[in-house]
C-alpha angles and dihedrals in degrees: 000000000000125000117226093239114074118234120152100227144000087266088078096049088108088073089072118091111243094252091052092048090050091050090053093051092045089051091052091050092045091050092052090048092048089051088057095249118148096166119036146135127238113214126196118177113205121201131341092287089055093052098261112154101162111060099210116093108259141153133227115212109205120190126196134026115315118211118237096028125107117266 
């Protein structure tokens, strides 16, 4: 999920006005619901050391149980 406004990482999310940040989070939640997901994870990688390879703020919505992570 990519926001319309370009910022390279989650570090810059403070540049978004509060109403715009809320719209982004609502969009993420609505997308998960529309995909039929009740339980899911939202992943945001920040910086190269955090595994980020695309330098435009974006979210990954992951449904289902992921092996290797705490219950």
